[in-house]
C-alpha positions as CSV (number, residue, x, y, z in Angstrom):
1,M,0.0,0.0,0.0
2,M,1.3,3.4,-1.0
3,S,1.7,6.1,1.7
4,E,-0.4,9.3,1.3
5,P,2.6,11.6,0.8
6,I,4.0,9.4,-2.0
7,R,0.6,9.2,-3.6
8,A,0.2,13.0,-3.4
9,K,3.6,13.5,-5.0
10,I,2.8,11.1,-7.8
11,E,-0.6,12.8,-8.4
12,E,1.1,16.2,-8.4
13,A,3.8,15.1,-10.9
14,A,1.0,13.6,-13.2
15,A,-0.9,16.9,-13.0
16,Q,2.2,18.9,-13.9
17,A,2.9,16.6,-16.8
18,Q,-0.7,17.0,-18.1
19,A,-0.4,20.8,-17.8
20,A,2.9,20.8,-19.7
21,T,1.3,18.7,-22.5
22,R,-1.7,21.0,-22.6
23,N,0.5,24.1,-22.9
24,E,2.6,22.5,-25.6
25,M,-0.5,21.6,-27.6
26,E,-1.8,25.1,-27.2
27,Y,1.5,26.4,-28.5
28,H,1.3,24.1,-31.6
29,Q,-2.3,25.1,-32.2
30,A,-1.4,28.8,-32.1
31,R,1.5,28.3,-34.7
32,V,-0.8,26.3,-37.0
33,L,-3.6,28.8,-36.7
34,I,-1.2,31.6,-37.7
35,L,0.2,29.6,-40.6
36,I,-3.2,28.7,-42.0
37,N,-4.4,32.3,-41.6
38,S,-1.4,33.6,-43.5
39,F,-2.2,31.4,-46.5
40,V,-6.0,32.1,-46.6
41,R,-5.2,35.8,-46.0
42,G,-7.8,36.1,-43.3
43,Q,-10.6,35.2,-45.7
44,N,-13.4,32.7,-45.3
45,K,-11.8,30.2,-47.6
46,P,-10.4,26.7,-46.9
47,F,-6.8,25.7,-46.6
48,S,-6.5,22.5,-48.6
49,G,-4.1,19.6,-47.9
50,L,-2.5,18.1,-44.8
51,T,0.6,17.4,-46.9
52,K,0.9,21.1,-47.7
53,L,0.3,22.0,-44.0
54,A,3.0,19.5,-42.8
55,K,5.6,20.8,-45.3
56,L,4.9,24.4,-44.6
57,D,5.0,23.8,-40.9
58,F,8.3,21.9,-41.3
59,L,9.9,25.0,-43.1
60,L,8.5,27.3,-40.4
61,R,9.9,25.2,-37.6
62,Y,13.3,24.6,-39.3
63,P,14.5,28.0,-40.5
64,N,17.8,26.5,-41.8
65,F,15.9,24.2,-44.2
66,M,13.6,27.1,-45.2
67,E,16.6,29.2,-46.0
68,R,18.0,26.6,-48.3
69,L,14.7,26.6,-50.3
70,L,14.3,30.4,-50.4
71,P,15.3,31.8,-53.9
72,N,18.2,33.9,-52.6
73,G,19.1,31.8,-49.5
74,Q,20.3,34.0,-46.6
75,E,19.6,37.1,-48.6
76,S,15.9,36.3,-48.7
77,W,15.4,37.0,-45.0
78,S,14.3,40.5,-43.9
79,E,15.8,41.8,-40.6
80,E,12.7,40.7,-38.8
81,T,12.6,37.1,-40.1
82,R,16.3,36.3,-40.1
83,P,17.0,33.4,-37.7
84,T,19.2,34.0,-34.7
85,S,22.4,32.0,-34.2
86,M,20.5,30.1,-31.5
87,E,17.7,29.2,-33.9
88,R,20.2,27.9,-36.4
89,Q,21.6,25.5,-33.8
90,A,18.3,24.4,-32.1
91,V,15.0,23.1,-33.4
92,E,11.8,24.6,-32.1
93,S,10.2,21.1,-31.8
94,R,11.2,18.0,-33.6
95,M,9.4,16.4,-36.5
96,I,9.9,12.9,-37.8
97,R,10.6,11.5,-41.3
98,Y,7.5,9.7,-42.5
99,K,6.1,8.4,-45.7
100,Y,6.0,11.7,-47.6
101,G,8.8,13.5,-45.8
102,P,8.6,15.6,-42.6
103,W,5.6,14.9,-40.3
104,D,4.4,15.5,-36.8
105,D,2.0,13.0,-35.2
106,R,0.2,15.8,-33.5
107,Y,-1.4,17.3,-36.6
108,Y,-4.7,15.4,-36.2
109,P,-5.0,16.3,-32.5
110,I,-4.0,19.9,-33.2
111,L,-6.6,20.3,-36.0
112,G,-9.2,18.4,-33.9
113,A,-8.6,20.8,-31.0
114,L,-9.0,23.9,-33.3
115,V,-12.3,22.4,-34.6
116,G,-13.4,21.5,-31.1
117,R,-12.7,25.1,-29.9
118,R,-14.7,26.4,-32.8
119,L,-11.6,28.1,-34.3
120,A,-11.8,26.0,-37.5
121,E,-14.1,23.7,-39.3
122,Y,-13.5,20.8,-41.6
123,V,-14.6,21.4,-45.2
124,P,-15.9,18.4,-47.2
125,R,-13.8,17.4,-50.2
126,S,-13.7,14.5,-52.5
127,S,-10.2,13.6,-51.3
128,G,-7.8,14.9,-48.7
129,L,-8.4,17.4,-46.0
130,A,-9.5,21.0,-46.1
131,I,-9.9,23.2,-43.1
132,R,-11.5,26.7,-42.9
133,L,-10.9,29.1,-40.0
134,T,-14.0,30.4,-38.4
135,V,-14.5,34.1,-37.7
136,D,-13.2,33.5,-34.2
137,G,-10.2,31.5,-35.5
138,R,-9.3,34.3,-37.9
139,R,-9.7,36.9,-35.2
140,L,-7.5,34.9,-32.8
141,A,-4.9,34.3,-35.5
142,R,-4.6,38.0,-36.2
143,A,-4.3,38.8,-32.4
144,L,-1.6,36.1,-32.0
145,A,0.3,37.4,-35.0
146,A,0.3,40.9,-33.5
147,A,1.6,39.7,-30.1
148,P,5.4,40.2,-29.6
149,E,6.0,36.5,-28.9
150,W,4.4,35.5,-32.2
151,E,5.5,38.3,-34.5
152,I,8.5,36.3,-36.0
153,V,6.3,33.2,-36.6
154,A,3.7,35.4,-38.4
155,A,6.4,37.2,-40.4
156,R,8.0,33.9,-41.5
157,A,4.5,32.5,-42.3
158,E,4.1,35.4,-44.6
159,L,7.5,34.7,-46.2
160,L,6.4,31.1,-46.7
161,R,3.2,32.3,-48.4
162,E,5.2,34.7,-50.6
163,H,7.5,32.0,-51.9
164,F,5.8,28.6,-51.3
165,N,2.1,29.0,-52.0
166,I,2.1,25.9,-54.1
167,S,0.5,22.4,-53.7
168,G,1.6,20.0,-51.0
169,N,2.9,17.6,-53.7
170,R,5.1,20.3,-55.2
171,L,6.4,21.2,-51.7
172,K,7.1,17.6,-51.0
173,D,9.0,17.3,-54.3
174,M,11.1,20.4,-53.5
175,I,12.0,19.0,-50.1
176,Y,13.0,15.6,-51.6
177,T,15.0,17.3,-54.3
178,Y,16.8,20.1,-52.4
179,L,16.7,18.9,-48.8
180,P,17.8,15.2,-49.1
181,D,19.3,15.3,-45.5
182,A,15.7,15.8,-44.2
183,V,14.3,12.8,-46.0
184,D,17.3,10.4,-46.5
185,R,16.7,8.6,-43.2
186,P,14.6,5.8,-41.9
187,W,10.9,6.3,-41.3
188,R,9.9,7.6,-37.9
189,S,13.4,8.9,-37.2
190,E,13.8,12.5,-35.9
191,I,14.8,15.2,-38.3
């Protein structure tokens, strides 16, 4: 039988772990919300394609890889979007190599949470996934993008839109062609 102080410590540790997971998921939801809103330009139109979302999010989270795809490399960054030396050494949050390149197993829970919070809605399509931000979702995305802690993410999302507003398959092909070190690895290994 477990003593009461030990049980209390275990329950407290479990509660802290749940809170950290919840905060991490909210962070990913905010980034994805900003990214989608950048591509739909704040309009009531759907963002089509989970492949496209995953590849754009990969470039957003890995600025070194994004830089290698930008037309003028380092010269493509504005002063506000240029990665810091710390960002060049670290990764915001790891992705894995999966069937069609970079992937994060959290995309379905992230999108489900956005829908559940009425910030987005699924749009019926004959194939694939489309998601549309609701009025509240667009409003929150704009507010987040204006917040100091999210300004750089919003600016980089705009840079992505400017240079990579193409299909998910074309993005995948670019990554396979120009970023082989991101995909020449076993499935489910970290990038």
